[in-house]
C-alpha positions as CSV (number, residue, x, y, z in Angstrom):
1,M,97.3,116.8,114.6
2,D,96.2,116.4,111.1
3,A,92.8,116.5,109.9
4,T,93.5,113.6,107.4
5,E,93.9,111.3,110.2
6,H,90.3,111.3,110.8
7,E,88.5,110.8,107.5
8,Q,88.7,107.4,108.0
9,E,86.2,105.5,105.3
10,P,83.5,103.3,106.4
11,Q,84.8,99.9,107.1
12,Q,83.3,96.7,106.2
13,D,81.3,94.5,108.7
14,L,83.3,91.2,108.3
15,N,80.5,89.4,110.6
16,D,77.9,89.3,108.1
17,L,80.1,87.6,105.2
18,N,78.8,83.8,104.5
19,L,81.9,81.9,104.4
20,S,81.7,78.3,104.6
21,L,84.4,75.4,105.4
22,P,83.1,72.2,103.5
23,S,86.4,70.3,104.4
24,I,89.9,71.4,106.5
25,D,91.3,70.1,102.9
26,F,94.0,73.0,102.6
27,P,92.1,73.9,98.6
28,D,89.0,74.6,101.1
29,L,91.4,76.5,103.4
30,N,92.8,78.3,100.3
31,N,89.6,79.1,99.2
32,V,87.7,80.9,102.8
33,L,91.0,82.9,102.3
34,D,91.0,84.0,99.2
35,Q,86.9,84.8,100.3
36,Y,87.8,87.1,103.1
37,L,90.6,88.8,100.9
38,Q,87.9,89.2,98.1
39,R,85.4,91.0,100.5
40,I,87.8,93.2,103.2
41,N,88.1,96.7,102.3
42,E,92.0,96.6,101.7
43,P,93.5,97.4,98.7
44,K,94.5,94.5,96.6
45,S,96.8,94.1,93.3
46,S,95.4,93.7,90.1
47,R,95.6,91.1,87.3
48,L,96.3,94.3,85.2
49,E,99.0,95.4,87.8
50,R,100.9,91.5,87.4
51,W,100.7,91.2,83.6
52,S,102.3,94.9,83.8
53,L,105.3,93.6,85.5
54,I,105.1,90.4,83.7
55,A,105.2,92.8,80.3
56,G,108.3,94.8,81.4
57,I,110.0,91.6,82.3
58,G,109.2,90.3,78.9
59,G,109.7,93.1,77.1
60,A,113.2,93.2,78.6
61,G,114.1,90.1,77.7
62,V,112.9,89.8,74.2
63,G,114.9,93.3,73.8
64,L,117.8,92.8,75.2
65,L,118.5,89.2,74.3
66,L,117.5,89.4,70.4
67,G,119.1,92.6,70.2
68,T,122.4,91.6,70.9
69,T,122.2,88.2,68.9
70,L,120.4,89.3,65.7
71,P,122.4,91.2,63.3
72,G,121.8,94.9,62.0
73,T,118.4,96.1,61.6
74,S,116.9,93.4,63.0
75,G,118.7,93.2,66.0
76,S,118.0,97.0,66.1
77,L,114.1,96.7,65.6
78,A,114.1,93.6,69.0
79,L,116.1,96.1,70.9
80,Y,113.7,99.0,70.7
81,G,110.6,97.4,70.3
82,G,111.4,95.7,73.9
83,L,112.6,98.9,75.3
84,I,109.2,100.5,74.6
85,I,107.3,97.1,75.8
86,E,109.7,97.4,78.8
87,I,109.2,101.0,79.9
88,A,105.6,100.5,79.4
89,G,105.7,97.7,81.6
90,F,107.0,98.7,84.4
91,V,105.5,102.9,84.3
92,L,102.3,101.2,84.4
93,H,102.9,98.5,87.2
94,A,104.6,101.8,89.1
95,A,101.3,103.9,88.8
96,L,99.3,101.1,89.4
97,I,100.8,100.4,93.1
98,A,101.1,104.2,93.9
99,K,97.0,104.6,92.9
100,R,96.8,101.1,95.0
101,D,98.6,102.3,98.2
102,W,97.6,105.8,97.7
103,R,94.9,105.5,100.7
104,Q,97.7,103.6,102.8
105,F,99.4,107.0,102.7
106,R,96.9,109.7,103.2
107,Y,95.5,107.9,106.1
108,A,98.8,106.3,107.6
109,R,97.3,105.4,111.1
110,A,93.8,105.4,110.2
111,H,94.8,102.8,108.1
112,H,96.8,100.8,109.7
113,A,94.6,100.1,112.6
114,E,91.6,99.6,110.3
115,E,93.9,96.6,108.7
116,L,95.0,95.5,112.2
117,E,91.2,95.3,113.2
118,A,90.0,93.5,109.9
119,G,92.8,91.3,110.1
120,Y,92.1,89.8,113.6
121,Q,88.3,89.5,112.6
122,Q,89.5,87.8,109.6
123,H,92.0,85.0,111.5
124,Q,89.1,85.0,114.5
125,R,86.2,84.1,111.6
126,I,88.0,81.5,109.8
127,V,89.9,79.9,113.5
128,H,85.7,79.7,114.3
129,L,85.3,77.7,111.0
130,V,88.5,75.6,111.3
131,R,87.2,74.3,114.9
132,G,84.5,72.8,113.8
133,F,86.9,69.8,112.3
134,S,88.3,67.3,114.8
135,F,91.6,68.2,116.7
136,E,93.5,65.2,115.3
137,Q,92.8,66.1,111.7
138,R,94.1,69.7,112.7
139,R,96.7,68.3,114.6
140,R,98.6,66.7,111.7
141,R,97.9,68.8,109.1
142,L,99.6,71.2,111.4
143,R,102.5,69.3,111.4
144,Y,102.3,68.4,107.9
145,V,102.6,72.7,107.1
146,Q,105.4,73.2,109.6
147,D,107.0,70.8,108.0
148,R,106.4,72.1,104.4
149,R,107.2,75.8,105.8
150,A,110.6,74.8,106.9
151,T,111.1,73.1,103.5
152,M,110.2,76.1,101.6
153,H,112.2,78.5,103.4
154,E,115.3,76.5,102.6
155,R,114.5,75.8,99.3
156,L,114.2,79.7,99.4
157,G,117.5,81.0,100.6
158,L,119.2,78.6,98.1
159,F,117.3,80.1,95.1
160,T,117.3,83.6,96.1
161,G,119.5,84.1,98.9
162,G,118.8,87.1,100.7
163,M,117.0,89.1,98.5
164,E,113.8,89.8,100.5
165,R,116.8,92.2,102.0
166,L,117.8,93.4,98.9
167,G,114.3,94.9,98.0
168,V,114.2,96.5,94.5
169,V,118.2,96.6,94.3
170,P,118.3,93.8,92.1
171,L,115.9,95.8,89.6
172,L,118.2,98.7,90.1
173,I,121.0,97.1,89.2
174,A,119.8,95.5,85.9
175,F,118.4,98.4,84.9
176,Y,121.9,100.1,85.2
177,L,123.5,97.4,83.3
178,Q,121.2,98.0,80.2
179,F,120.8,101.9,80.8
180,K,124.5,102.5,82.0
181,D,126.4,103.8,78.7
182,W,123.0,105.7,77.6
183,R,122.4,109.5,77.5
184,W,120.0,112.1,76.6
185,S,119.7,111.7,72.9
186,D,121.9,109.2,72.1
187,W,119.8,106.0,72.4
188,K,122.5,104.2,69.7
189,T,124.2,103.6,72.8
190,L,122.1,101.0,73.9
191,T,122.7,98.6,70.8
192,S,126.6,98.5,72.4
193,I,124.9,96.0,75.2
194,T,127.0,93.2,75.4
195,F,125.4,89.2,75.3
196,S,126.2,88.7,78.8
197,Q,125.4,92.0,80.3
198,A,122.2,91.5,78.6
199,L,121.6,87.7,79.9
200,L,122.9,88.9,83.3
201,A,120.1,92.1,83.7
202,F,117.4,89.6,82.2
203,A,118.6,86.7,84.9
204,L,118.2,89.7,87.4
205,M,114.8,90.5,86.8
206,L,113.6,87.2,86.3
207,A,114.8,85.9,89.7
208,Y,112.8,88.9,91.3
209,A,109.8,88.3,89.5
210,M,110.2,84.3,91.0
211,F,111.3,85.6,94.4
212,W,108.2,87.8,95.0
213,H,106.1,84.7,93.5
214,L,107.7,82.2,96.1
215,I,107.2,84.9,99.3
216,F,103.3,85.3,98.2
217,L,103.3,81.0,98.2
218,R,105.2,81.1,101.3
219,A,102.9,83.9,103.1
220,R,99.7,81.5,102.0
221,V,101.5,78.6,103.8
222,Q,102.0,80.9,107.1
223,A,98.7,81.6,106.8
224,Y,97.3,77.6,107.2
225,E,99.9,76.9,109.8
226,S,98.5,80.4,111.7
227,L,94.7,79.3,111.4
228,L,95.3,75.5,112.3
229,A,97.9,76.5,115.6
230,E,95.5,79.0,116.7
231,A,92.1,77.0,116.5
232,N,94.1,74.2,118.6
233,R,95.5,76.4,121.2
234,Q,91.8,77.8,121.5
235,D,90.9,73.7,121.8
236,E,93.5,73.7,124.4
237,E,92.5,77.0,126.6
238,N,88.8,75.6,126.5
239,K,89.8,72.5,127.9
240,N,92.2,73.8,130.8
241,K,89.2,76.2,131.8
242,E,86.7,73.4,131.9
243,N,89.2,71.4,134.3
244,L,89.9,74.5,136.6
245,T,85.9,74.9,136.8
């Protein structure tokens, strides 16, 4: 067995976290989830990581669209300037992801076990807070959030189709449209991109970014549903135990 599997970093005790849930309103549920995510020992995407992706997509959009519409030198400057911003943004984004997720590769099984334990403690701790409110409130909110999740799923399918199965393929297609005629030391071929190719490549990148944004929103809605459902389930289990005794 690899020795690195035993080199586990110390795990934070989540029971000592001072959490509070003033109400069962969704903004307060969102805040308490954010508090947990900020304190548990889990890699998170930084603001620089998010903005580097935005810069890469924005640079591609500006360079491709302006480069194919502006004439002469202005178009070339816009194209090459956008290309520099695009490459710098995506390279920085990839480097930050690799740095953030390095621990998951180095401590594969150990990190997964810690992640499961931290997630379980997180879930149970917040469920305990949620159970402090009346069952009727929780039942109504659970029914509402289940309906919203179903609606989000339908809208997400209309917007992105099955993009979650494609992964980074839309980005690779966008890069192919942009660099398909490029050769080493032959940067002039980039100016041969047509406006329709530029528009399609930018649309693919933008759709990819919007898809992940919607995925994060849907994941938070699913977290609300899981907390409310588990709180109600535990109440029902306790009632059944009381009836049996």
